[in-house]
Backbone as JSON Lines, residues from 0, in Angstrom:
{"i":0,"aa":"M","n":[45.87,-20.42,-83.81],"ca":[44.28,-19.86,-84.07],"c":[43.36,-20.31,-83.01]}
{"i":1,"aa":"K","n":[43.97,-21.5,-82.74],"ca":[42.75,-22.12,-81.71],"c":[42.99,-21.22,-80.31]}
{"i":2,"aa":"K","n":[43.88,-20.5,-79.99],"ca":[44.14,-19.76,-78.91],"c":[43.52,-18.55,-78.84]}
{"i":3,"aa":"L","n":[42.85,-18.12,-80.02],"ca":[42.05,-16.75,-80.09],"c":[41.23,-16.63,-79.24]}
{"i":4,"aa":"P","n":[40.36,-17.64,-79.33],"ca":[39.07,-17.75,-78.68],"c":[39.07,-17.63,-77.15]}
{"i":5,"aa":"V","n":[40.42,-18.58,-76.6],"ca":[40.73,-18.63,-75.1],"c":[40.93,-17.15,-74.69]}
{"i":6,"aa":"I","n":[42.01,-16.35,-75.56],"ca":[42.61,-15.46,-74.92],"c":[41.21,-14.08,-74.99]}
{"i":7,"aa":"F","n":[40.58,-14.35,-76.14],"ca":[39.32,-13.24,-76.0],"c":[38.47,-13.32,-74.84]}
{"i":8,"aa":"I","n":[38.74,-14.4,-74.47],"ca":[37.41,-14.71,-73.5],"c":[38.51,-14.44,-72.03]}
{"i":9,"aa":"L","n":[39.39,-14.78,-71.88],"ca":[40.19,-14.14,-70.71],"c":[40.42,-12.56,-70.8]}
{"i":10,"aa":"I","n":[40.98,-11.94,-71.78],"ca":[40.74,-10.38,-71.82],"c":[39.2,-10.29,-71.47]}
{"i":11,"aa":"S","n":[37.94,-10.61,-71.9],"ca":[36.84,-10.07,-71.71],"c":[36.42,-10.04,-70.39]}
{"i":12,"aa":"L","n":[36.85,-11.24,-69.8],"ca":[36.66,-11.61,-68.37],"c":[37.35,-10.45,-67.06]}
{"i":13,"aa":"V","n":[38.72,-10.18,-67.65],"ca":[39.74,-9.22,-66.85],"c":[39.06,-7.85,-66.9]}
{"i":14,"aa":"A","n":[38.54,-7.8,-67.86],"ca":[37.98,-6.14,-68.39],"c":[36.68,-6.04,-67.65]}
{"i":15,"aa":"T","n":[35.68,-7.33,-67.38],"ca":[34.68,-7.11,-66.78],"c":[34.79,-6.88,-65.18]}
{"i":16,"aa":"L","n":[35.89,-7.62,-64.81],"ca":[36.04,-7.78,-63.41],"c":[36.58,-6.21,-63.04]}
{"i":17,"aa":"F","n":[37.22,-5.49,-63.63],"ca":[37.67,-4.0,-63.84],"c":[37.04,-3.24,-63.72]}
{"i":18,"aa":"L","n":[35.45,-3.4,-64.45],"ca":[34.8,-2.25,-64.69],"c":[33.61,-2.69,-63.76]}
{"i":19,"aa":"H","n":[33.4,-3.58,-63.23],"ca":[32.44,-4.17,-62.07],"c":[33.12,-3.1,-60.85]}
{"i":20,"aa":"S","n":[34.5,-3.56,-60.5],"ca":[34.97,-2.83,-59.29],"c":[34.66,-1.06,-59.32]}
{"i":21,"aa":"C","n":[34.7,-0.61,-60.26],"ca":[34.77,0.86,-60.6],"c":[32.94,1.16,-60.13]}
{"i":22,"aa":"E","n":[32.14,0.66,-60.62],"ca":[30.64,0.77,-60.21],"c":[30.55,0.98,-58.55]}
{"i":23,"aa":"G","n":[30.74,0.3,-57.76],"ca":[30.56,0.29,-56.15],"c":[30.78,1.96,-55.49]}
{"i":24,"aa":"E","n":[29.94,2.44,-55.57],"ca":[29.73,3.78,-54.82],"c":[29.19,3.49,-53.63]}
{"i":25,"aa":"S","n":[29.81,4.36,-52.57],"ca":[29.31,4.4,-51.18],"c":[28.51,5.62,-51.07]}
{"i":26,"aa":"C","n":[27.52,5.75,-51.73],"ca":[27.2,7.54,-51.16],"c":[25.91,7.04,-49.6]}
{"i":27,"aa":"P","n":[26.32,8.0,-48.81],"ca":[25.43,7.9,-47.34],"c":[24.18,7.32,-47.68]}
{"i":28,"aa":"P","n":[23.84,7.27,-46.35],"ca":[22.09,6.57,-46.74],"c":[21.45,7.91,-46.69]}
{"i":29,"aa":"N","n":[22.04,9.13,-45.43],"ca":[21.24,10.11,-45.49],"c":[21.96,11.44,-46.08]}
{"i":30,"aa":"A","n":[21.14,11.76,-47.31],"ca":[22.01,12.72,-47.81],"c":[21.52,14.21,-47.22]}
{"i":31,"aa":"M","n":[20.46,14.3,-46.39],"ca":[20.05,15.34,-45.98],"c":[20.89,15.88,-44.52]}
{"i":32,"aa":"A","n":[20.84,17.46,-44.29],"ca":[21.57,17.64,-42.93],"c":[20.3,18.04,-42.49]}
{"i":33,"aa":"Y","n":[20.27,17.5,-41.1],"ca":[19.2,18.22,-40.02],"c":[19.59,18.52,-39.16]}
{"i":34,"aa":"A","n":[19.07,20.06,-38.43],"ca":[19.67,20.31,-37.15],"c":[18.87,19.59,-36.17]}
{"i":35,"aa":"K","n":[19.55,19.56,-35.13],"ca":[18.97,18.64,-33.95],"c":[18.66,19.29,-32.71]}
{"i":36,"aa":"F","n":[17.37,19.36,-32.13],"ca":[17.4,20.0,-30.86],"c":[16.93,19.32,-29.97]}
{"i":37,"aa":"T","n":[17.36,19.67,-28.46],"ca":[17.09,19.11,-27.39],"c":[16.22,19.89,-26.66]}
{"i":38,"aa":"M","n":[15.47,19.76,-25.87],"ca":[14.16,20.52,-25.1],"c":[14.79,20.3,-23.62]}
{"i":39,"aa":"V","n":[15.3,21.3,-22.68],"ca":[15.63,20.91,-21.24],"c":[15.28,21.7,-20.48]}
{"i":40,"aa":"N","n":[15.19,21.37,-19.45],"ca":[14.49,22.21,-18.11],"c":[15.9,23.31,-17.83]}
{"i":41,"aa":"Q","n":[15.69,24.22,-16.77],"ca":[16.91,24.93,-16.41],"c":[17.92,24.36,-15.9]}
{"i":42,"aa":"H","n":[17.55,22.84,-15.35],"ca":[18.75,22.03,-15.06],"c":[19.56,21.43,-15.51]}
{"i":43,"aa":"G","n":[19.38,21.41,-17.07],"ca":[19.58,20.57,-18.28],"c":[19.16,19.38,-18.35]}
{"i":44,"aa":"T","n":[18.12,19.11,-17.75],"ca":[17.46,17.64,-17.74],"c":[16.63,17.91,-18.62]}
{"i":45,"aa":"A","n":[16.35,16.91,-19.7],"ca":[15.52,16.77,-20.97],"c":[13.76,16.79,-20.4]}
{"i":46,"aa":"V","n":[13.15,17.72,-21.17],"ca":[11.83,17.47,-20.56],"c":[11.25,17.66,-21.96]}
{"i":47,"aa":"A","n":[9.85,17.17,-21.79],"ca":[9.06,16.72,-23.01],"c":[7.65,17.46,-23.23]}
{"i":48,"aa":"P","n":[7.19,18.15,-23.8],"ca":[5.81,18.87,-23.7],"c":[4.5,17.59,-23.86]}
{"i":49,"aa":"T","n":[3.67,17.51,-22.72],"ca":[2.89,16.82,-22.78],"c":[1.88,16.85,-24.11]}
{"i":50,"aa":"V","n":[1.62,18.06,-24.13],"ca":[0.58,17.99,-25.35],"c":[1.01,17.95,-26.7]}
{"i":51,"aa":"P","n":[0.22,17.55,-27.55],"ca":[0.59,17.11,-29.1],"c":[1.45,18.51,-29.5]}
{"i":52,"aa":"T","n":[2.77,18.49,-30.1],"ca":[3.41,19.41,-30.29],"c":[3.67,19.42,-31.84]}
{"i":53,"aa":"S","n":[3.53,20.66,-32.71],"ca":[4.28,20.71,-33.9],"c":[4.92,21.35,-34.35]}
{"i":54,"aa":"V","n":[5.72,21.08,-35.28],"ca":[6.84,22.35,-35.81],"c":[6.75,22.72,-37.25]}
{"i":55,"aa":"I","n":[6.44,23.75,-37.27],"ca":[5.83,24.44,-38.8],"c":[7.38,25.06,-39.25]}
{"i":56,"aa":"G","n":[7.86,25.08,-40.56],"ca":[8.76,26.11,-41.25],"c":[8.09,26.7,-41.77]}
{"i":57,"aa":"Q","n":[8.67,27.65,-41.63],"ca":[8.68,28.79,-42.31],"c":[9.4,29.21,-43.52]}
{"i":58,"aa":"T","n":[9.39,29.44,-44.82],"ca":[9.93,30.25,-45.67],"c":[10.11,31.48,-45.99]}
{"i":59,"aa":"T","n":[10.63,32.24,-46.32],"ca":[10.53,33.88,-46.49],"c":[11.22,33.76,-47.83]}
{"i":60,"aa":"I","n":[10.75,34.69,-48.82],"ca":[11.82,34.95,-49.96],"c":[11.19,36.48,-49.86]}
{"i":61,"aa":"D","n":[12.08,36.91,-51.02],"ca":[12.39,38.6,-51.51],"c":[10.88,38.56,-52.47]}
{"i":62,"aa":"V","n":[10.16,39.63,-52.35],"ca":[9.33,39.88,-53.48],"c":[9.62,41.57,-54.03]}
{"i":63,"aa":"I","n":[9.03,41.64,-55.1],"ca":[9.33,43.08,-55.79],"c":[8.17,43.73,-55.56]}
{"i":64,"aa":"V","n":[8.1,44.85,-55.28],"ca":[6.62,45.34,-54.65],"c":[6.74,46.9,-55.74]}
{"i":65,"aa":"Y","n":[5.92,47.44,-56.56],"ca":[5.82,48.57,-56.91],"c":[5.09,49.7,-56.68]}
{"i":66,"aa":"D","n":[5.54,50.76,-56.34],"ca":[5.0,52.02,-55.49],"c":[5.12,53.14,-56.43]}
{"i":67,"aa":"T","n":[3.96,53.65,-56.7],"ca":[4.06,54.77,-57.37],"c":[3.54,56.2,-56.09]}
{"i":68,"aa":"L","n":[4.96,56.91,-56.71],"ca":[5.0,57.96,-56.09],"c":[4.15,59.36,-56.45]}
{"i":69,"aa":"E","n":[4.26,60.3,-55.52],"ca":[2.76,61.51,-55.85],"c":[3.07,62.09,-57.21]}
{"i":70,"aa":"N","n":[4.22,62.11,-57.84],"ca":[4.64,62.59,-59.05],"c":[4.46,61.93,-60.25]}
{"i":71,"aa":"G","n":[4.07,60.51,-59.62],"ca":[4.13,59.58,-60.92],"c":[5.02,58.57,-61.32]}
{"i":72,"aa":"D","n":[6.14,58.75,-60.53],"ca":[6.97,57.86,-61.02],"c":[6.73,56.68,-59.95]}
{"i":73,"aa":"I","n":[7.14,55.63,-60.86],"ca":[7.12,54.3,-60.16],"c":[8.62,53.68,-59.88]}
{"i":74,"aa":"I","n":[8.37,53.58,-58.66],"ca":[9.73,52.86,-57.93],"c":[9.14,51.35,-57.82]}
{"i":75,"aa":"E","n":[10.83,50.38,-57.42],"ca":[10.42,49.13,-56.96],"c":[11.11,49.05,-55.84]}
{"i":76,"aa":"K","n":[10.5,47.97,-54.86],"ca":[10.97,47.81,-53.26],"c":[11.1,46.36,-53.61]}
{"i":77,"aa":"I","n":[12.19,45.9,-52.75],"ca":[12.31,44.4,-52.47],"c":[11.71,44.23,-50.83]}
{"i":78,"aa":"V","n":[10.62,43.59,-50.91],"ca":[10.48,43.29,-49.61],"c":[10.76,41.71,-49.28]}
{"i":79,"aa":"E","n":[10.46,41.42,-47.91],"ca":[10.54,40.28,-47.47],"c":[9.19,39.36,-47.27]}
{"i":80,"aa":"D","n":[8.75,38.49,-47.71],"ca":[7.38,38.15,-47.31],"c":[7.41,36.79,-47.18]}
{"i":81,"aa":"S","n":[6.56,36.52,-45.87],"ca":[6.68,34.7,-45.81],"c":[5.35,34.34,-46.62]}
{"i":82,"aa":"V","n":[5.99,33.21,-47.48],"ca":[5.19,32.89,-48.58],"c":[4.64,31.35,-47.92]}
{"i":83,"aa":"I","n":[5.36,30.36,-47.48],"ca":[5.21,29.07,-47.25],"c":[5.34,28.53,-45.91]}
{"i":84,"aa":"N","n":[4.46,27.91,-45.51],"ca":[4.09,27.38,-43.96],"c":[4.18,25.86,-44.62]}
{"i":85,"aa":"D","n":[4.88,24.74,-43.77],"ca":[5.4,23.66,-44.17],"c":[5.27,22.75,-42.79]}
{"i":86,"aa":"T","n":[4.11,21.99,-42.66],"ca":[4.2,21.3,-41.36],"c":[5.37,20.29,-41.12]}
{"i":87,"aa":"L","n":[6.56,20.42,-40.56],"ca":[7.76,19.52,-40.61],"c":[7.4,18.14,-39.53]}
{"i":88,"aa":"I","n":[6.9,18.5,-38.37],"ca":[6.7,17.4,-37.13],"c":[4.76,17.49,-36.82]}
{"i":89,"aa":"N","n":[3.96,16.75,-37.1],"ca":[2.56,17.13,-36.54],"c":[2.32,16.41,-35.25]}
{"i":90,"aa":"K","n":[1.76,17.46,-34.31],"ca":[1.12,16.66,-33.05],"c":[2.08,15.48,-32.87]}
{"i":91,"aa":"E","n":[3.22,15.52,-32.19],"ca":[3.84,14.48,-31.68],"c":[3.58,14.89,-29.93]}
{"i":92,"aa":"S","n":[3.73,13.78,-29.62],"ca":[3.41,13.88,-27.67],"c":[5.01,13.24,-27.28]}
{"i":93,"aa":"N","n":[5.12,13.81,-26.4],"ca":[6.56,13.69,-25.39],"c":[7.41,13.67,-26.11]}
{"i":94,"aa":"M","n":[7.93,14.2,-27.21],"ca":[9.1,14.46,-27.52],"c":[9.95,15.34,-26.85]}
{"i":95,"aa":"S","n":[11.32,15.18,-26.73],"ca":[12.3,16.06,-26.05],"c":[13.46,16.3,-26.92]}
{"i":96,"aa":"T","n":[13.19,15.76,-27.9],"ca":[14.52,15.94,-28.96],"c":[13.49,15.87,-30.46]}
{"i":97,"aa":"F","n":[14.25,16.84,-31.34],"ca":[13.32,16.6,-32.87],"c":[14.65,16.96,-33.9]}
{"i":98,"aa":"K","n":[14.3,16.8,-34.83],"ca":[15.28,17.29,-36.22],"c":[14.27,17.77,-37.24]}
{"i":99,"aa":"V","n":[15.04,19.07,-37.61],"ca":[14.06,19.58,-38.8],"c":[15.61,19.92,-39.88]}
{"i":100,"aa":"P","n":[14.76,19.84,-41.12],"ca":[15.62,20.6,-42.04],"c":[16.03,22.04,-41.81]}
{"i":101,"aa":"L","n":[17.13,22.44,-42.45],"ca":[17.27,24.16,-42.68],"c":[17.26,24.59,-44.19]}
{"i":102,"aa":"S","n":[16.83,25.68,-44.33],"ca":[16.57,26.28,-45.73],"c":[17.72,26.77,-46.24]}
{"i":103,"aa":"Y","n":[17.99,26.73,-47.66],"ca":[19.05,26.87,-48.66],"c":[19.43,28.33,-48.54]}
{"i":104,"aa":"S","n":[18.57,29.22,-47.83],"ca":[18.67,30.61,-48.1],"c":[19.43,31.07,-46.66]}
{"i":105,"aa":"D","n":[20.0,32.16,-46.29],"ca":[20.76,32.39,-45.19],"c":[19.93,32.31,-43.46]}
{"i":106,"aa":"Q","n":[18.85,32.12,-43.73],"ca":[17.82,31.72,-42.54],"c":[16.84,30.97,-42.6]}
{"i":107,"aa":"T","n":[16.68,30.34,-41.6],"ca":[15.52,29.73,-41.25],"c":[14.61,29.58,-40.2]}
{"i":108,"aa":"S","n":[13.4,29.9,-40.41],"ca":[12.58,30.39,-39.04],"c":[11.44,28.67,-38.87]}
{"i":109,"aa":"F","n":[11.05,28.49,-37.52],"ca":[10.38,27.71,-37.24],"c":[9.21,28.05,-36.3]}
{"i":110,"aa":"I","n":[8.33,27.32,-36.19],"ca":[7.13,27.56,-34.84],"c":[7.02,26.6,-34.51]}
{"i":111,"aa":"I","n":[7.08,26.66,-33.02],"ca":[6.85,25.28,-32.28],"c":[5.53,25.6,-31.79]}
{"i":112,"aa":"N","n":[4.4,25.01,-32.45],"ca":[3.03,25.13,-31.52],"c":[2.79,23.88,-30.52]}
{"i":113,"aa":"Y","n":[2.1,24.3,-29.48],"ca":[1.72,23.43,-28.45],"c":[0.37,23.33,-28.65]}
{"i":114,"aa":"N","n":[-0.13,22.2,-29.06],"ca":[-1.66,22.14,-29.07],"c":[-2.33,22.89,-29.71]}
{"i":115,"aa":"G","n":[-2.1,24.1,-30.19],"ca":[-2.84,25.1,-30.84],"c":[-3.02,26.05,-29.93]}
{"i":116,"aa":"E","n":[-2.34,26.0,-28.68],"ca":[-2.52,26.98,-27.44],"c":[-1.56,27.94,-27.57]}
{"i":117,"aa":"Q","n":[-0.42,27.64,-27.53],"ca":[0.87,28.47,-27.8],"c":[1.98,28.4,-28.67]}
{"i":118,"aa":"Q","n":[2.62,29.38,-29.02],"ca":[3.37,29.2,-30.1],"c":[4.86,29.97,-29.76]}
{"i":119,"aa":"D","n":[5.79,29.18,-29.9],"ca":[7.17,29.47,-30.11],"c":[7.93,29.75,-31.3]}
{"i":120,"aa":"Y","n":[8.42,30.92,-31.5],"ca":[9.26,31.28,-33.02],"c":[10.76,31.11,-32.81]}
{"i":121,"aa":"I","n":[11.41,30.24,-33.58],"ca":[12.79,30.17,-33.43],"c":[13.09,30.43,-34.84]}
{"i":122,"aa":"T","n":[14.17,31.63,-34.75],"ca":[15.18,32.1,-36.36],"c":[16.49,31.42,-36.01]}
{"i":123,"aa":"I","n":[16.98,30.64,-36.87],"ca":[18.27,30.45,-37.05],"c":[19.27,31.2,-37.94]}
{"i":124,"aa":"K","n":[20.0,31.73,-37.96],"ca":[20.82,32.44,-39.17],"c":[22.01,31.16,-39.21]}
{"i":125,"aa":"H","n":[22.36,31.36,-40.51],"ca":[23.39,30.03,-40.85],"c":[24.0,30.41,-42.3]}
{"i":126,"aa":"R","n":[25.26,29.76,-42.42],"ca":[25.72,30.0,-43.39],"c":[25.84,28.5,-44.48]}
{"i":127,"aa":"N","n":[25.39,28.74,-45.44],"ca":[25.36,27.37,-46.27],"c":[26.84,26.99,-46.78]}
{"i":128,"aa":"I","n":[26.86,25.49,-46.69],"ca":[28.21,24.88,-47.27],"c":[27.89,24.05,-48.44]}
{"i":129,"aa":"P","n":[27.93,23.82,-49.54],"ca":[27.6,22.86,-50.33],"c":[28.64,21.77,-50.43]}
{"i":130,"aa":"Y","n":[28.67,20.47,-50.2],"ca":[29.63,19.52,-50.26],"c":[29.5,18.46,-51.4]}
{"i":131,"aa":"F","n":[30.31,18.77,-52.56],"ca":[30.27,17.92,-53.45],"c":[30.87,16.34,-52.89]}
{"i":132,"aa":"M","n":[29.74,15.44,-53.22],"ca":[30.11,13.91,-52.34],"c":[31.02,13.1,-53.69]}
{"i":133,"aa":"S","n":[30.35,13.53,-54.82],"ca":[30.73,12.23,-56.07],"c":[29.85,12.69,-57.26]}
{"i":134,"aa":"V","n":[30.24,11.93,-58.35],"ca":[28.96,12.31,-59.62],"c":[28.07,11.17,-59.5]}
{"i":135,"aa":"D","n":[27.98,10.36,-58.58],"ca":[26.8,9.48,-58.35],"c":[26.05,9.85,-57.34]}
{"i":136,"aa":"C","n":[26.78,10.31,-56.24],"ca":[25.88,10.51,-54.87],"c":[25.39,11.97,-55.64]}
{"i":137,"aa":"G","n":[26.07,12.99,-56.13],"ca":[25.76,14.56,-55.95],"c":[26.32,15.11,-54.85]}
{"i":138,"aa":"T","n":[25.64,16.21,-54.51],"ca":[26.16,17.23,-54.06],"c":[25.04,17.16,-52.45]}
{"i":139,"aa":"M","n":[25.7,17.67,-51.43],"ca":[24.89,17.69,-50.06],"c":[25.08,19.33,-49.78]}
{"i":140,"aa":"M","n":[24.44,19.7,-48.76],"ca":[24.01,21.39,-48.39],"c":[24.41,20.91,-46.81]}
{"i":141,"aa":"F","n":[25.64,21.27,-46.57],"ca":[25.7,21.54,-44.52],"c":[25.74,22.85,-44.12]}
{"i":142,"aa":"H","n":[25.5,23.38,-43.04],"ca":[24.86,24.61,-42.64],"c":[25.99,24.84,-41.34]}
{"i":143,"aa":"E","n":[26.29,26.01,-41.06],"ca":[27.09,26.41,-39.77],"c":[26.09,27.75,-39.27]}
{"i":144,"aa":"A","n":[25.32,27.21,-38.17],"ca":[24.77,28.11,-37.2],"c":[25.74,29.33,-36.87]}
{"i":145,"aa":"T","n":[25.25,30.13,-37.16],"ca":[25.75,31.57,-36.68],"c":[25.21,32.32,-35.51]}
{"i":146,"aa":"E","n":[23.95,32.35,-35.51],"ca":[22.9,33.27,-34.78],"c":[22.02,32.33,-34.38]}
{"i":147,"aa":"V","n":[21.01,32.05,-33.29],"ca":[19.6,31.63,-33.04],"c":[18.66,33.02,-32.15]}
{"i":148,"aa":"T","n":[17.6,33.35,-32.63],"ca":[16.36,33.94,-31.59],"c":[15.31,33.17,-31.25]}
{"i":149,"aa":"H","n":[15.03,33.56,-30.41],"ca":[13.61,33.09,-30.11],"c":[12.52,33.97,-29.33]}
{"i":150,"aa":"S","n":[11.44,33.31,-28.99],"ca":[10.43,34.28,-28.37],"c":[9.44,33.5,-27.67]}
{"i":151,"aa":"Y","n":[8.33,34.19,-26.8],"ca":[7.75,33.8,-26.0],"c":[8.04,32.66,-24.68]}
{"i":152,"aa":"G","n":[7.63,31.54,-24.45],"ca":[7.73,30.57,-23.67],"c":[9.26,30.2,-23.27]}
{"i":153,"aa":"I","n":[10.09,29.71,-24.35],"ca":[11.7,29.81,-24.2],"c":[12.63,30.55,-23.53]}
{"i":154,"aa":"D","n":[13.01,29.91,-22.55],"ca":[14.03,30.76,-21.64],"c":[15.39,31.05,-22.26]}
{"i":155,"aa":"S","n":[15.66,30.37,-23.29],"ca":[16.82,30.63,-24.0],"c":[17.66,29.43,-25.02]}
{"i":156,"aa":"I","n":[18.03,29.5,-26.25],"ca":[18.58,28.52,-27.0],"c":[20.07,28.95,-27.13]}
{"i":157,"aa":"V","n":[20.62,27.71,-26.68],"ca":[22.37,27.35,-26.86],"c":[22.75,26.83,-28.06]}
{"i":158,"aa":"I","n":[23.88,27.16,-28.91],"ca":[24.0,26.38,-30.21],"c":[25.38,25.65,-29.7]}
{"i":159,"aa":"V","n":[24.88,24.39,-29.5],"ca":[25.81,23.4,-28.64],"c":[26.95,23.09,-29.79]}
{"i":160,"aa":"N","n":[26.83,22.88,-31.0],"ca":[27.48,22.13,-32.06],"c":[26.85,23.01,-33.36]}
{"i":161,"aa":"P","n":[27.65,24.05,-33.89],"ca":[27.01,25.01,-35.02],"c":[27.07,24.12,-36.44]}
{"i":162,"aa":"N","n":[28.06,23.12,-36.37],"ca":[28.16,22.43,-37.84],"c":[27.13,21.56,-37.73]}
{"i":163,"aa":"I","n":[26.1,21.82,-38.82],"ca":[25.18,21.17,-39.31],"c":[25.31,20.33,-40.45]}
{"i":164,"aa":"D","n":[25.48,18.93,-40.26],"ca":[25.31,17.91,-41.28],"c":[24.82,16.54,-41.1]}
{"i":165,"aa":"N","n":[25.11,16.03,-42.05],"ca":[24.12,14.54,-41.93],"c":[24.8,13.46,-40.9]}
{"i":166,"aa":"Y","n":[25.34,13.77,-39.99],"ca":[25.63,13.0,-39.04],"c":[24.73,13.65,-37.93]}
{"i":167,"aa":"E","n":[23.73,12.88,-37.42],"ca":[22.92,12.78,-35.98],"c":[23.86,13.28,-34.89]}
{"i":168,"aa":"K","n":[24.19,14.63,-34.77],"ca":[24.08,14.96,-33.33],"c":[23.55,16.39,-32.75]}
{"i":169,"aa":"E","n":[23.59,16.45,-31.69],"ca":[22.92,17.55,-31.24],"c":[23.46,19.0,-31.52]}
{"i":170,"aa":"N","n":[22.31,19.9,-31.8],"ca":[22.95,21.51,-32.69],"c":[22.31,22.29,-31.43]}
{"i":171,"aa":"F","n":[21.43,22.14,-31.36],"ca":[20.81,23.41,-30.49],"c":[20.12,22.61,-29.15]}
{"i":172,"aa":"R","n":[20.35,23.46,-28.16],"ca":[19.78,22.91,-26.89],"c":[18.39,24.11,-26.24]}
{"i":173,"aa":"I","n":[17.44,23.71,-26.11],"ca":[16.48,24.88,-25.92],"c":[16.04,24.92,-24.44]}
{"i":174,"aa":"Y","n":[16.43,25.7,-23.87],"ca":[15.72,25.76,-22.33],"c":[14.55,26.66,-22.09]}
{"i":175,"aa":"F","n":[13.9,25.76,-21.27],"ca":[12.65,26.27,-20.58],"c":[12.65,26.46,-19.27]}
{"i":176,"aa":"T","n":[11.77,27.23,-18.49],"ca":[12.03,27.43,-16.89],"c":[10.44,26.59,-16.62]}
{"i":177,"aa":"V","n":[10.98,25.59,-15.93],"ca":[9.9,24.81,-15.54],"c":[9.45,24.78,-13.92]}
{"i":178,"aa":"A","n":[8.67,24.66,-13.51],"ca":[8.17,24.63,-11.9],"c":[8.9,23.3,-11.49]}
{"i":179,"aa":"D","n":[10.17,23.65,-10.18],"ca":[10.43,22.24,-9.52],"c":[9.49,21.29,-8.82]}
{"i":180,"aa":"N","n":[9.16,20.03,-8.4],"ca":[8.13,19.86,-8.31],"c":[7.89,19.29,-7.1]}
{"i":181,"aa":"Q","n":[9.53,19.44,-6.47],"ca":[10.04,18.73,-5.1],"c":[9.47,19.3,-4.04]}
């Protein structure tokens, strides 16, 4: 009888140690996947705009529009409509690299605004890859870039690494043609 409390305490202690070891979950500190861009000149050397530069994300969604025909029939059309502009980077000076999140749709568009004087448009088509980490950590969304288009002052954009995940590595290289000062 006297040994029963000691056995109970030992069993409780062992059970507590086992339960404590099950709780230690190592979730990554960064569960978001960011696309990393590097701005370079035609020679591959990093360049940075000297004017305050902003990056604005554009989200587009499909909207149903009802159209009335001449005979009175009403048809519905699905059209793409740009509804949200969100400033991701606001008036940053001398940045040669930047990171931005991608949309959960299959296409993400950005506007690079150079001090309100000039704008470049970038559109990335990508495949979304949901990644289940664990019950405690949840899921993450990774992306695979398949195509990138641009406009205006950008010479070209190269997909350096199409796999966009929560590791901070270069994914895109933006080439600008700049005057040689030599």
